C-alpha positions in Angstrom: -111.8 24.3 31.4 -111.4 21.1 29.8 -110.7 18.3 32.5 -109.0 15.8 29.8 -106.9 15.2 27.0 -107.2 11.6 25.8 -105.5 9.8 22.9 -107.9 7.5 21.1 -107.1 4.8 18.7 -109.8 6.3 15.6 -111.7 4.0 14.0 -110.1 2.7 10.5 -112.8 3.4 7.7 -110.5 4.1 4.8 -111.6 1.3 2.6 -115.1 2.5 2.9 -115.9 4.6 -0.3 -118.6 5.4 -2.4 -117.6 3.2 -5.0 -117.2 0.2 -2.4 -120.9 0.8 -1.4 -123.8 -0.5 -2.9 -127.0 -2.7 -2.5 -125.7 -5.7 -3.7 -122.0 -6.5 -1.9 -120.4 -6.0 1.1 -117.0 -3.9 0.8 -113.5 -5.3 2.6 -114.0 -2.6 5.4 -117.4 -4.5 6.7 -118.0 -7.6 8.2 -122.3 -7.0 7.1 -124.6 -4.6 7.1 -127.6 -5.3 9.9 -130.8 -3.8 8.7 -133.6 -4.3 12.0 -136.7 -2.5 13.4 -137.1 -1.1 16.9 -140.4 -2.1 18.4 -141.3 1.1 19.3 -144.7 2.3 20.9 -146.4 5.5 20.9 -146.3 6.5 25.0 -143.5 3.8 26.4 -143.5 0.2 26.9 -146.5 -1.7 27.6 -146.1 -3.1 31.2 -149.4 -4.0 32.4 -151.6 -7.1 33.3 -155.3 -8.1 32.0 -157.7 -10.9 31.8 -159.3 -12.1 28.9 -161.5 -14.2 29.5 -160.1 -17.7 30.7 -156.4 -16.2 30.7 -153.9 -13.5 32.9 -152.1 -11.5 29.8 -149.2 -10.2 30.6 -147.2 -7.7 28.9 -144.1 -6.3 28.4 -143.1 -5.1 25.0 -142.7 -1.8 22.7 -139.4 -0.4 24.2 -138.5 1.2 21.3 -134.6 1.0 21.2 -134.4 1.0 25.2 -135.0 -2.5 25.1 -131.4 -3.9 26.7 -131.3 -0.8 28.8 -134.7 -1.6 30.8 -134.4 -5.5 30.7 -134.6 -6.4 34.3 -136.3 -3.4 35.9 -139.3 -4.3 33.1 -139.7 -8.0 33.7 -139.5 -7.1 37.6 -142.0 -4.6 37.3 -144.6 -7.4 35.0 -143.2 -10.4 37.3 -144.7 -8.0 40.4 -147.6 -7.1 38.5 -148.3 -11.3 38.1 -147.3 -12.0 42.2 -149.7 -9.6 42.9 -152.4 -12.4 41.4 -150.7 -15.1 43.7 -151.5 -18.1 40.9 -150.5 -21.0 41.6 -147.2 -21.9 40.9 -147.4 -25.5 39.0 -149.6 -23.7 37.0 -148.6 -23.8 33.7 -146.8 -20.4 32.3 -145.9 -19.5 28.7 -143.8 -16.6 27.7 -144.3 -15.7 24.0 -141.0 -14.0 22.8 -137.5 -15.4 22.8 -135.4 -11.7 23.0 -134.5 -10.4 26.6 -137.9 -9.4 27.7 -138.8 -13.8 27.4 -136.0 -15.1 28.4 -135.1 -13.1 31.0 -138.7 -13.4 32.6 -138.4 -17.1 32.3 -135.6 -17.6 34.1 -136.9 -15.2 36.8 -140.0 -16.8 37.1 -138.0 -20.6 37.3 -136.1 -18.7 40.4 -139.2 -17.8 42.3 -140.7 -21.2 41.7 -142.4 -21.8 39.5 -141.5 -25.2 36.9 -144.1 -25.4 34.2 -142.9 -22.8 31.9 -143.1 -22.7 28.2 -141.2 -20.1 25.7 -142.7 -20.3 22.5 -141.4 -17.7 19.5 -141.5 -17.2 16.2 -137.8 -17.3 16.0 -135.0 -18.0 18.1 -131.9 -17.4 16.4 -130.6 -13.9 15.0 -133.6 -11.8 16.5 -133.3 -8.4 17.5 -132.4 -8.9 21.0 -129.0 -10.5 19.6 -128.2 -7.4 17.2 -128.9 -4.7 19.6 -125.3 -2.5 19.7 -125.0 -2.6 23.6 -124.7 0.9 24.4 -126.8 1.5 28.1 -129.3 4.4 27.8 -132.9 4.4 27.8 -133.4 6.4 24.5 -135.7 6.1 21.2 -138.8 6.2 23.4 -141.9 7.9 22.3 -142.8 9.8 26.2 -145.6 12.3 26.8 -145.2 13.3 29.9 -143.1 13.5 33.4 -144.9 10.6 34.9 -144.1 8.3 32.2 -140.7 9.6 32.3 -140.5 8.7 36.0 -142.2 5.5 35.8 -139.4 4.9 32.8 -136.5 6.6 34.9 -137.4 3.9 37.7 -137.2 0.7 35.6 -134.0 2.1 34.6 -132.6 2.2 37.7 -133.5 -1.5 38.6 -131.6 -2.5 35.7 -128.5 0.1 36.7 -128.6 -1.9 40.0 -128.2 -5.1 38.4 -125.8 -4.3 35.9 -123.5 -3.1 38.9 -124.3 -6.8 40.6 -123.7 -8.7 37.5 -120.3 -6.3 36.7 -119.1 -6.5 40.5 -120.0 -10.1 40.5 -122.8 -10.7 42.8 -125.3 -11.9 40.7 -127.1 -14.6 42.2 -127.5 -16.0 38.5 -126.5 -13.8 35.9 -122.6 -13.4 35.0 -121.4 -12.3 32.0 -121.5 -9.7 29.0 -121.5 -6.4 31.4 -118.2 -3.7 31.7 -117.9 -0.2 32.4 -117.1 2.1 29.5 -116.6 5.7 28.5 -119.1 7.5 26.0 -117.9 10.6 24.2 -120.9 12.8 23.4 -121.2 16.4 21.7 -121.9 19.7 23.7 -122.7 23.0 22.1 -120.8 25.9 22.0 -117.2 24.2 20.6 -117.7 23.2 16.9 -120.2 23.9 14.0 -120.2 20.0 13.4 -120.6 18.3 16.5 -123.5 19.4 18.5 -125.1 19.3 21.8 -126.2 15.6 22.9 -128.5 14.2 25.4 -127.3 10.6 25.9 -130.3 9.2 28.5 -127.7 8.7 31.0 -128.7 12.5 32.7 -131.0 11.3 35.0 -128.3 8.6 36.6 -125.8 11.1 37.1 -128.9 13.1 38.9 -129.8 10.2 41.5 -125.8 9.9 41.5 -125.5 6.6 40.6 -123.1 7.9 37.7 -120.5 10.4 37.7 -120.9 13.6 36.6 -119.7 14.1 33.0 -116.4 16.0 32.1 -115.1 18.2 29.1 -112.2 17.5 27.7 -110.6 16.5 24.1 -110.2 13.9 22.3 -107.1 13.3 19.6 -107.3 10.6 17.1 -103.3 11.3 16.3 -104.5 11.9 12.8 -104.8 16.1 13.3 -108.8 15.0 14.3 -109.5 16.6 17.7 -112.8 17.5 19.1 -114.5 18.7 22.3 -116.6 16.3 24.1 -118.4 15.7 27.1 -117.3 12.3 28.8 -119.8 10.2 30.6 -119.4 6.4 32.1 -121.7 3.9 31.5 -122.2 0.3 30.8 -121.7 -1.8 28.1 -123.5 -4.9 27.4 -122.2 -7.7 25.3 -125.1 -8.3 24.0 -124.8 -11.5 21.9 -123.0 -13.1 24.7 -125.4 -12.3 27.1 -128.2 -14.1 25.1 -126.2 -16.9 25.1 -126.1 -16.9 28.4 -129.3 -16.6 28.9 -129.8 -19.6 26.5 -127.0 -21.6 28.7 -129.2 -20.6 31.5 -132.4 -22.1 30.5 -131.1 -25.2 29.2 -129.8 -26.1 32.3 -133.3 -25.6 34.0 -134.9 -27.4 31.4 -136.9 -24.5 30.0 -139.1 -25.1 27.3 -138.7 -23.8 24.0 -141.4 -24.1 20.8 -141.1 -22.4 17.5 -144.5 -21.2 16.7 -146.1 -18.0 15.2 -148.6 -17.6 17.5 -151.3 -14.8 16.4 -153.8 -14.7 19.0 -153.7 -15.7 22.8 -156.3 -17.9 22.6 -154.1 -20.4 20.6 -152.4 -21.3 23.7 -153.3 -23.7 26.0 -151.9 -22.1 29.2 -154.2 -19.4 31.5 -151.3 -17.6 32.1 -149.2 -15.7 29.4 -146.4 -13.2 29.7 -146.0 -11.4 26.3 -143.1 -10.3 25.7 -143.5 -9.8 21.5 -141.6 -7.1 20.8 -142.8 -5.4 17.2 -145.3 -8.7 17.1 -147.8 -7.1 19.8 -148.9 -4.7 17.2 -150.9 -7.2 15.6 -151.1 -10.0 18.8 -152.5 -7.5 21.1 -154.0 -5.1 18.4 -151.9 -2.5 19.7 -151.8 0.4 16.9 -149.7 2.9 18.9 -146.7 -0.1 18.2 -144.8 0.9 15.0 -141.1 -0.3 13.5 -138.0 2.6 13.7 -135.3 1.8 11.3 -131.8 0.8 12.6 -128.8 0.2 10.8 -125.7 -1.6 11.8 -122.5 -1.5 9.6 -120.3 -4.3 11.6 -116.9 -3.1 11.0 -113.9 -5.5 10.4 -111.2 -3.5 12.7 -108.2 -5.1 13.7 -107.6 -3.9 16.9 -110.0 -3.7 19.0 -108.9 -3.5 22.4 -107.7 -0.3 21.8 -111.1 0.8 21.1 -113.1 0.4 23.7 -115.1 3.6 24.1 -118.6 4.9 22.6 -119.1 7.5 20.5 -122.5 8.6 21.1 -123.1 12.5 19.5 -126.0 14.3 16.9 -123.4 15.0 13.9 -123.6 17.2 11.4 -121.0 16.6 8.8 -118.9 19.3 7.0 -118.8 17.4 4.3 -122.6 17.2 3.9 -124.9 19.7 2.1 -127.9 18.6 4.2 -129.1 21.1 7.1 -130.3 17.7 9.0 -128.5 16.8 12.1 -128.0 13.2 12.5 -126.6 10.9 14.7 -123.9 8.9 14.8 -121.9 6.0 17.1 -119.3 3.5 17.5 -119.4 0.3 19.8 -117.3 -1.8 20.6 -119.0 -5.0 20.0 -117.5 -8.1 18.1 -115.4 -5.9 15.6 -117.1 -2.9 15.8 -120.3 -1.1 15.2 -121.1 2.1 13.3 -124.8 3.2 13.4 -127.0 5.3 13.6 -130.6 5.9 12.1 -133.3 6.6 14.2 -136.7 6.7 11.3 -140.0 6.0 12.3 -143.0 3.6 10.8 -139.9 2.5 8.4 -139.7 -1.5 8.8 -136.6 -1.6 6.2 -137.9 -2.8 3.2 -136.8 0.6 1.3 -134.1 -0.7 -0.2 -132.8 2.7 -1.8 -133.5 4.7 1.5 -131.6 1.8 3.3 -128.4 2.4 0.8 -129.0 6.1 1.4 -129.2 5.9 5.2 -125.6 3.7 4.5 -123.9 6.1 3.0 -124.4 8.9 5.1 -123.7 6.6 8.4 -120.2 5.9 6.5 -119.4 9.2 5.2 -120.9 11.0 8.5 -118.5 9.1 10.7 -115.2 8.9 8.0 -115.6 12.5 8.4 -115.9 12.7 12.5 -112.6 10.2 12.7 -110.7 11.9 10.4 -110.4 8.5 8.2 
């Protein structure tokens, strides 16, 4: 029995045609094409502490597309490993990496009374954390067993509770960028094209942190209707949150140095937080780290106020000659984002493959929205 019938404004993709998509120009319907890599790690993120010679290294990297969804929980866990060592609060601390993990680590350390802090990173602008989609759901990780999954769930629950406090205006430090949103995901048995989809939100429903999903019909008003499950989660305005974090760094006088670190021994500090993302592969000699290709299409939608919803589903376009089941999504970030790709061991340098994936994303989403 269907619990809802909702009219949604469709994403307008009518201007995107096969001829408009090529490797050299951005078509009128797009503001840009973002090709990036997720720092994946076989067996999940490295959250550990170790001593190498004179240095104490706290690792926090390899979240594989779930960095934002695990952000606060991961940083708080890393801090618990560090504070168990009872280090002098006047000691110099270097944080390697300027993504969400590195910035949060610095701010939480400052909140706990550590003042001799420096963030070192090869880049501070346009990094992956600024370009992430904003869908709260711990997905795209490589986990081997239930113990690892339980650990990830615990970290995710801590992040979720932090986002609740931010959204409700109750967090003492962070104030912006979190809002509730509906997510529509596939459910099997109703369509040959929309397939049963794991959202990453199921553990949160089981714990009572999110309401039970409901089954219903979405209607785009153009003849296109789909029966889907509707979940509730948080949308994270990732560029806006990163802006707030950098403002807080300025207010607190936390130093930032642009430099590529090749070895921890280059750093003068005896305490290092390794939040290097994909850089953990080289910096920590970690062969479990690998790139996972993500492609986002940045849209030009005229009325984003009517598009505050997320589509996240496995999908097999009726127009496709492929037997593969792919994921598609729409996120209401900026003027809209389309995806998705999850291609392991792909660093984005194969332009022909990238263009093939861009065509797939566009035309599967066009088929889904009926535009």
